[in-house]
N, C-alpha and C positions, 0 to 999 in steps of 0.2 A: 504493500500500500504506500509506504514511504517513497519508494522508487517511482510509483505512478505520479504522486503529487510533485515530485521533484523533476521528473523527466518528461512526462507525457501530458499533464493536465493542460498546459498552455496551448498545445497544439489542438487539443480537443475543443478548447475555448475558441480558438481561431476558426475551426471548422464550423462550430455552432453559430458563431457570429456571421460567417459567410452565408449560411442558410438563411439567417434572419435578413441579411442584406438582399438576398434574392427575393424574399417575401416582400420587403419594402419596395423594391423595383417593380415587382409584379403588381403590387397594390397601386402604385403610382400610375401604371398603365391602365389598370382596370377602372380606377376612379376617374381618370381623365376621359376615358371612353364614355362612361355613364353620363357625363355632362355635355355631350355633343349631339344630342338627339334633336331633330327638328320638331316644330310644334305639330301636334296631332290635328287631324281634320276637324275634330270637335273637342272642345274643352268641357268635361262634365262638371256638374255643380259640385262645389267644394265647401265643406264646413271647416273653418279654422277654429280650433278648440284650445282655450287657454285657461288652465287652472291657476288661481291666484290667491295666495295667503300671505298677508303682510308684505306686499310688493309695492308699497308706496314709492320707493326710490326708483322703480323700474317700469311700472305699469304704463305710464303715459307714453314713454318712448316706444315701448313695444306695440301698444294698441295703435298709435298713430302710424307706425310703419306698416302694420297689417292692413289698416283701412286704406292705405295708399297703394295697394297691390293693383298691378295692371293685369287684371284677370276678369273675364266677362261675367262670371256667375259664381259668387261666393257670399257666404255669411260669416260673421265673426261672433262667436259665443265666448264670453268670459265668465267664469264662475268665481264668485267671491266666497272663499272658503273660510268664513268666520274671521275675517281680518280684524285686527285691533288697531291698525294704523290708518293712514289716509287713502288706502286702496279704494274703498267704496266711493268716497266723495270724488276722487279723481275720475273713476269710471263714469259716474253719473254726469259729471261735467262734460265728458267726451261724448256721451250717448245722445245728448239733446238733439243735435242736428245730423246724426249719423244713423240712418235706417238700417244699415248693414250690421250694426252692433247691437247685440242683446246681452244684458247682464242677468246672470242667474244667481239665485241665492242658494248657497250650499246647505244641504240637509245634514242633520246630526250624523256623526260618524258611527256606523253600525259596528257591532263586535266582529273582530277578525279582519277588519279592513285597515289599511294604511291611508292616511289622509289624501295624498295625491292620487292614488288609485281610485278612491271613492269619488273624488272630484272629476276625474277623467271619465268614469263610468256615467256619472250624471250628465256630463257634457255630451257624450255619445248618444245618450237616450233622447236628448233634445235636438240633435243635429238632423238637418234635412238633406244634406248633400250626399251624393254618391261616393265622394271621397271624404275621408275623415283625416284631417291634418292636425295632429297634436303638436303644440309647441309650448315652450316655457315662457313665463312672464318676464324673464330677464334677457330675452333675445331681442335682436333688432333685425329687420328684414328689408332689404332693398326692394324697390317696386316690382322687379321682375322675378322675385324668388319663387312665388307660387306658380307662375307660368312655367318656369324652368323645372320645378319639381314635378309638375304634372306631365310635362313633355318627357322627362326622364322616365317617369313611371310607365308612360305609354310605350316609349321606345324600348325599354327593358322588359316590358310585359310583367311588371312587378305587382305583387299583391301588397307588399310592404316596401316602401322606399325610405331609407334614412340617409344620413350623411354626416360629414365632418364640418360643422360651422367653425368660424374663426373664434378662438377663445380670447377675450379681452382680459389681459393680465397687466395690472398697473403697479401694484406693490410687489416687493421682492418675495413676500410670502406666497402671493398668487403665482408669480413666475416660476417658483420652484416646485409648486404642488399641483396647480390646476392642469397643466398640460399632460400630466402623467397618464391619465386614462386614455386620452387620444393617442399618445405615443405607444402605449401597450397594444391597443387595437390595431394600429398601423403596422407594428412590427411583428406581432404574434398571431394575427388572424389572416391566413392566406385566403383572400377573398375568392380567387379563381378556384381553389379547392373547395372552399365552403359552398360555393354555388353548385358544384358538381356532386360532391360526396353526400350531401343531405344529412350530415351529422349535426345535431343541435349544438354540440360543443363548438363547432366552427362557425356558428352564426353570430352576428353582432348587430347592434343598433345604437344610436345616440338619441337620448330622449328629447333633445332640443329640437329635433325635427323627425316626426314619425308620421308618414303618410300612408294610410291604409285604403284599399278598396273596402267599401262597407261590408260586402258579402264575406270577404276573408276575415275581417275583424270580428264579425258576428259568429262565423263558423269556429273560430278558435276560442270563443268564449269571452272575448274582449278583456277589459281590465278586471272583470269579475273572476276570470280564471287565474289571475296573478294578484289577487286582492291583498295578500300579505307580503308581497315581494318588495324589498327595498330598492332593488335595481330592476324596476318593471320593464325598462326598455330592452334589456338583455333577455328577460323572461318572455316577453312577447315575441321577440325575434326567434327564440328557441321553440316556441309553440308553433309559429309560422313554419319553421323548418320541419319540425316533427310531424306536422299534419299535412305535409306535402305541398304547401303553398310556396310561392316564389318571392324571395327577398333580394333586395339589391341595395348597395351603398353608392353614394356619389360624393364628390368633393363639393362642399357648399361654402368654402371660405370666402368666395367672391360675392356671395349673396346674403349670407346670414352670419351674424356675430352674436356672441353671448358673454355677458359679464356674470359668470356663475356666482362668484363671491366678491366681496368688496374689501377684504382684508385677509391676511394670513390666518387670523383666528377663525374666520368663517370657513376658509378652505380646510383647515384642520378638522373642524366639526363635520363638514360635508364628506371628506374622504374617510374619516373615522367611521361614519355611517355606512359607507359604500364598499370599502375594501374587502372585508370578509364576506359580505353579502354577495359580491360579484362571483364568489366561488360557491354560492349556494350553501354557505356555512359548512363546507366539507374540509375537515381539519387536515387530513394527510396531504391532499394536493396543495392546500394553502401553505403549509409549512415547507413543503418541498420547493414550491415556486419561489418563495421569498429567500430561502437559503441558497437556491441556485442563482438567483439574481445577484446575491451578495458575492458568491464565488465567481460568477461570470465577470463582474465589473471591478471587484476589489482585488482579486488575486494578482493581475498584472501590475496594478498600482503598488501593491505591497512588494512585488518582486523588484520593480524599478527603484523603490525607496530603499530596499535592502542593498541593491547594487550601489546606490549613491552613498550609503553608509559604510561601504567597503566589504560587505559580505560576499562570500563566494557561493553562487547558486548554479545548479545544473542547467536550467533553461537559459539559452543564450539571450543576451540583452536585446538582440534584434527581434527575437520572437516575442518578447514582452512588449516591445515598442510597437510591433505590428498589431498585437492584440489591442493595445490602447488606441492605435490609429483606427482600427476597424470600429471600435466602440464610439469614437468621435463621429465617424461617418454615420453610424446607426442612430445617433441622437440628432445630428445636425440635419440630415436629409429629411426625416419626417417633420422636424420643427420648421424647416424652410417650406416644405410642401403645405403645411398647415398654417403658414403665415404667423408663426410664433417667434418671439425674440430669440436670436441665436446665441446670445451670451449665456443664458441659463443652460442651453444645450451643451455648450463647451464646458460648463461647470457641472456636468452630469454626476460626478461623484457626490457633490453636495445634495443634489436632488435624490440620489439613491439612498444616502444615509438618512435624509429626512423621511423618505417614504418607508424605509425599513422601520423607523420609529413609529410612524403612523400605522403600519401593518400590525405591529404588536399591540398598539393601543386599541385598534379596531377589534383584534382578537380578544383582548382582556375585557373590554366593555361588553362585547357580545356574549362572552361566557358568563359575565355577571348579570346580563339582562338589563344593562343600564344605557342602551342606545336611545337617544332622543333626537328630535328634529323640529325646529320651529315651535318649541314649547309643548310638543306632544311626546309622550313616551311611546317608543316603538314596540311592537309585539316582540316578546322574548323569542329569539330564534331557536329552532331545534337543531342542535349541533350534530353533524353526521361525521362518521369516520372517513368514509370514501364518498 
């Protein structure tokens, strides 16, 4: 075992990173292709659905951008989910002269439901469109985003279309934390294989834009089927895949942006909620992945540091530097494609160690049943071994 760590590990890390780089390049091609479809002959009626709880800082920008869509037939439904801030007054001020906008009052949360899933289920029940387009209240949409989304759905013959919006990150806490989920999906989900192999584990989606054909949404049970899921976007994509429907991803950074969190503190809270949940609370895969990420990106850094301190190691310095070079490419290319700041990508070891800490925090609070979000205690998860 000692010989393996000393002589062979770095070469296996290089090989693994080379596979990830092929995934990144393949995904770049797939995502670019999905954004190049012409407009369909007919644009079906669309319902844009926005759940909103305490979104006073975001809701006006979001709603105004959605009302400005260059699309012939759409309605905009926003559900006020028992907000305690200025969300409702802002919505009412916008609704006065905007017939496309309807404000819904959220009903009390039933047992077994998470708040956002219940809000989305209520929105879907009130929607009239053939397409159901869920988006978050902290997003901003350029006027052509809905038209482009529907064109891509038609061109890809997709029952579910999602994509990668541009993440707005202003504080250093946001820059180090927020892009991580997008980076993971971009590097570790080979879309071309996921489209063909029909394995739910290879499906993905981003909840900031989820466009469903109504028939497919209803057939998979809608948000009711994932009522207790913290990462409902991934859960819905996996149901679409498992039930034989067609899902596709597109690059949406030129059309949609999102300010998920407004500080590092908010980002810590959000990622703590999501990290273990993204693994469906499966302990063994979770532990393996986070330990492997640490080995993958920290081992060559440790080796170079040891060389700098005069230690004698078996792996040649050139191999260690090649490993670090590949790591930089793996972080910088997705960040560039996703229109994220490049300096945090170059500082990937800092992001890695921050995320490792958040991973263990997410695990600990999940085991204790102490996960919360926006003032609500989340349902205590059932921890699984595998």
